[in-house]
C-alpha positions in Angstrom: -31.0 6.9 -5.6 -28.9 9.2 -3.4 -28.0 6.3 -1.1 -26.6 4.2 -4.0 -24.5 7.0 -5.4 -23.2 7.6 -1.9 -22.2 4.0 -1.7 -20.3 4.2 -4.9 -18.5 7.4 -3.9 -17.7 5.8 -0.5 -16.0 2.8 -2.2 -14.1 5.0 -4.6 -13.0 7.4 -1.8 -12.1 4.4 0.4 -9.9 3.0 -2.4 -8.0 6.2 -2.8 -7.8 6.6 1.0 -6.5 3.0 1.2 -3.8 3.7 -1.3 -2.8 6.9 0.4 -2.6 5.2 3.7 -0.4 2.5 2.3 1.9 5.1 0.7 2.0 7.2 3.8 2.6 4.1 6.0 5.5 3.0 3.7 7.2 6.4 3.9 6.8 6.5 7.7 8.2 3.0 8.0 11.2 4.0 5.9 11.9 7.0 8.1 11.5 4.9 11.2 13.8 2.2 10.0 16.4 4.8 9.0 16.2 6.5 12.4 16.4 3.2 14.3 19.4 2.2 12.1 21.2 5.4 12.9 20.5 5.0 16.6 21.8 1.4 16.6 24.9 2.5 14.8 25.6 5.1 17.5 25.4 2.5 20.2 27.7 0.0 18.5 31.4 0.2 19.3 33.5 1.2 16.2 35.9 -1.3 14.7 39.4 -0.4 13.9 39.1 -2.1 10.6 35.8 -1.7 8.7 33.9 -4.8 7.7 34.4 -5.7 4.1 31.4 -6.8 2.0 32.0 -9.0 -1.0 30.6 -8.1 -4.4 28.4 -11.2 -4.5 26.8 -10.1 -1.2 26.2 -6.6 -2.6 24.6 -8.1 -5.7 22.3 -10.3 -3.6 21.3 -7.4 -1.4 20.5 -5.3 -4.4 18.4 -8.2 -5.9 16.5 -8.4 -2.5 15.8 -4.7 -2.6 14.5 -4.9 -6.1 12.3 -7.9 -5.2 10.8 -6.1 -2.2 10.0 -3.1 -4.5 8.3 -5.4 -6.9 6.3 -7.0 -4.1 5.1 -3.5 -2.9 4.1 -2.5 -6.4 2.3 -5.8 -7.0 0.4 -5.4 -3.7 -0.6 -1.9 -4.6 -1.8 -3.0 -8.1 -3.8 -5.9 -6.6 -5.5 -3.5 -4.1 -6.2 -1.0 -6.9 -7.7 -3.8 -9.0 -9.9 -5.0 -6.2 -11.2 -1.5 -5.6 -11.9 -1.1 -9.3 -13.8 -4.4 -9.2 -15.8 -3.2 -6.2 -16.6 0.1 -8.0 -17.8 -1.8 -11.1 -20.0 -4.1 -9.0 -21.4 -1.1 -7.2 -22.2 0.5 -10.6 -23.9 -2.6 -11.8 -25.9 -3.0 -8.6 -27.0 0.6 -8.6 -30.2 0.2 -10.7 -31.2 -2.9 -8.8 -30.8 -1.2 -5.4 -32.5 2.0 -6.6 -35.5 -0.1 -7.6 -35.5 -1.9 -4.3 -35.2 1.3 -2.3 -38.1 2.9 -4.3 -40.3 -0.1 -3.4 -39.5 0.4 0.3 -40.6 4.0 0.3 
């Protein structure tokens, strides 16, 4: 029985760990992108007249940002759902595996 409860705890811990790794990785990627952007800006020669960005382009960029945020949230939700399903399957298999392990002893 201890082996089965350990399996369940391992899946649950792994799911939380997976979500934490995704969140941590996302934050590190954001920081890395910001640092790389600043370094690239430093190396580019400065224009006398700044580039003008149209309002329609600004709107499209904002829509793209929102879409990427939705994609990240959807991926996280799918991962969480998958881990919940694994936990439920583990719980339902626990009695079967317990009986099997007792027969092996």
